[in-house]
C-alpha positions, 0 to 999 in steps of 0.5 A, spaced: 525 390 490 526 394 484 519 398 486 523 399 493 529 402 490 525 406 486 521 409 491 528 410 495 531 414 489 525 418 488 525 420 496 533 422 495 532 426 489 526 430 493 530 431 499 536 434 495 531 438 491 528 441 498 535 442 501 537 446 495 532 451 497 535 453 503 540 458 502 546 461 507 546 469 508 552 472 511 552 479 512 556 485 515 552 490 519 554 498 520 559 499 526 555 499 533 549 495 531 548 489 535 542 486 531 539 486 524 532 485 522 529 481 517 522 482 514 519 476 511 513 478 506 510 471 505 509 470 513 509 477 515 513 476 520 520 480 522 526 476 525 531 479 530 538 477 528 544 478 533 550 481 530 557 479 532 562 484 535 566 484 528 559 486 525 558 480 521 551 476 522 549 469 519 542 466 517 539 461 513 533 462 509 528 457 505 526 460 498 520 456 498 518 460 504 521 466 502 522 469 495 524 476 497 526 479 504 528 485 507 534 487 511 534 493 515 538 496 522 534 500 527 537 506 523 536 504 516 531 503 510 530 496 507 535 493 503 531 488 499 534 481 497 531 475 492 532 469 496 535 465 490 542 463 492 547 463 497 548 471 498 552 476 502 548 482 505 552 489 506 548 493 510 554 498 510 554 500 503 547 497 502 548 492 497 546 484 496 551 480 492 551 472 490 546 472 484 544 476 478 537 478 480 540 481 487 546 485 483 540 488 479 536 489 485 542 493 488 544 497 482 537 500 482 536 501 489 543 505 489 540 510 484 536 513 490 541 512 496 542 520 497 534 520 498 534 514 502 540 517 507 536 523 507 530 520 510 534 516 515 538 522 517 531 525 519 528 519 522 534 519 527 533 527 528 526 525 530 527 519 535 528 523 541 522 527 540 518 521 539 521 517 545 520 523 550 513 524 547 514 531 545 511 535 539 516 535 533 518 542 530 514 544 524 521 545 521 523 538 521 516 536 519 517 540 513 524 537 512 521 530 513 515 531 508 520 534 502 525 528 503 519 523 503 516 526 497 523 526 493 524 519 496 518 517 493 519 520 486 525 516 485 522 509 487 516 510 483 521 512 477 525 506 478 519 501 479 516 504 472 523 502 469 524 495 472 517 493 471 517 494 464 524 492 462 525 486 467 518 482 466 522 475 467 525 477 474 522 477 481 526 483 483 521 488 481 516 486 486 521 490 491 520 496 488 513 496 486 512 494 494 515 500 496 512 505 490 505 502 491 503 509 494 507 513 489 504 510 483 498 512 479 492 507 480 492 506 473 499 504 472 498 499 478 492 496 475 496 495 468 502 492 471 498 487 476 495 485 469 501 484 465 502 477 467 510 479 469 514 474 473 514 479 479 507 479 480 507 472 482 511 474 488 508 473 495 509 480 496 505 482 490 498 479 493 496 485 496 497 489 490 494 484 486 488 484 490 488 492 491 488 493 483 482 488 482 478 493 487 481 499 484 479 497 477 472 498 480 473 505 480 476 506 473 473 511 469 467 508 465 466 502 470 459 500 472 457 501 479 459 495 484 454 494 489 455 495 497 450 492 502 451 496 509 446 498 514 443 505 514 443 509 521 436 506 522 439 499 522 436 498 515 440 494 510 441 498 504 444 497 497 449 502 494 445 501 487 439 503 491 442 510 490 446 510 484 444 509 477 437 512 477 438 518 473 442 522 478 449 524 479 451 521 485 458 522 489 460 516 494 463 520 499 468 515 503 469 518 510 469 517 518 467 521 524 474 520 527 478 523 520 480 530 521 481 531 514 474 528 512 471 533 517 475 539 514 472 537 507 465 537 509 464 544 508 466 543 501 461 537 500 455 541 504 456 547 499 456 542 493 450 539 495 446 545 497 448 548 490 447 542 485 442 537 489 436 540 486 439 540 479 440 532 480 446 531 484 446 526 490 451 524 495 451 517 499 456 517 505 460 511 506 463 511 513 469 507 516 467 508 523 466 502 528 462 505 533 455 507 531 454 512 536 460 516 534 458 515 526 451 518 528 453 523 532 457 526 527 452 526 522 448 530 526 453 535 529 456 536 522 448 537 519 450 532 513 443 531 510 444 526 505 444 518 505 449 515 510 451 507 510 456 503 514 457 496 516 461 499 522 467 495 521 472 500 520 478 499 515 475 492 514 469 495 511 466 492 505 468 499 501 475 497 503 474 490 500 470 492 494 473 499 492 480 498 495 479 504 499 485 505 503 485 512 505 480 517 506 477 522 505 476 519 498 470 520 493 467 516 487 462 520 482 457 516 478 453 519 472 446 518 472 447 511 468 451 508 474 458 509 471 464 512 474 466 519 471 471 521 476 474 520 483 478 523 489 474 530 487 475 535 493 475 542 494 475 546 488 475 540 484 469 537 486 465 544 485 469 545 478 466 538 476 459 539 478 459 546 475 462 543 468 456 538 469 450 542 470 452 549 467 
């Protein structure tokens, strides 16, 4: 009887614990909005929530499944929330209240509200062009680039601050998620290795994985091998070319990448100028169609080594080195250690001139 009673009590305690993880979220949407959207970073899903005529909405979230979520309307930027209590989400004034973490998060997010509103304004202005499949005027695109840069700089500034000052909180993960393309890779690597509580958030899994890969590009790191077929189908190792007494530029590109093709005259000029002095190149392609890849090599007359597993963005180079935009480059010294990254145009020629002077 005692054993049975103990089991029932334990079950009740566990049930209460599970129940305590479910929180009620009430909110207010801007006038005229009929729906709001909730992005779940754990499951990578987005829910649509109906808004009442008075602008209110309500939902429940499970903190065991969702540590941090984002709320938004069709015309607004993301408003993040830490799911740690019953919360009030105000999408009119872009604030979340109900816990210390969310008060901090909202206060920091409000520091760049002007930049957010400017991006929102331009996004609304662009919508008709996208809907009618018309070209967006250069003047508006220039505004968009300027606004995006201002917004990115502000978010990056906040991300740096909160990741240093609030290592015992979860909410900095939201800012790091937003700023991951506006911070330097070395900064993100250091943050990912800091042991801070926010790095435990589910939404930081991608950043941690990328940081581990980016570290392989860090100055002084020894080459990490890649295994891919060459244009004849023969499997080659990156270490077949790197670490054998030459300076080797690994050029990540693709036949479909316009900026990559625009950069090729610079790369070809560097190869012609320095190849006989001990400089080589390995092209690692993000193509997924062999014919397009091989034809581009022939058409562009690229005389160096070429490898590709033809898996596009899912290729081994993306996994191993964290390459998430192209063109990208890594320069290795004769011993196979990284000495520079992202060399293009004049920067590539200047670095090689410095080496071979």
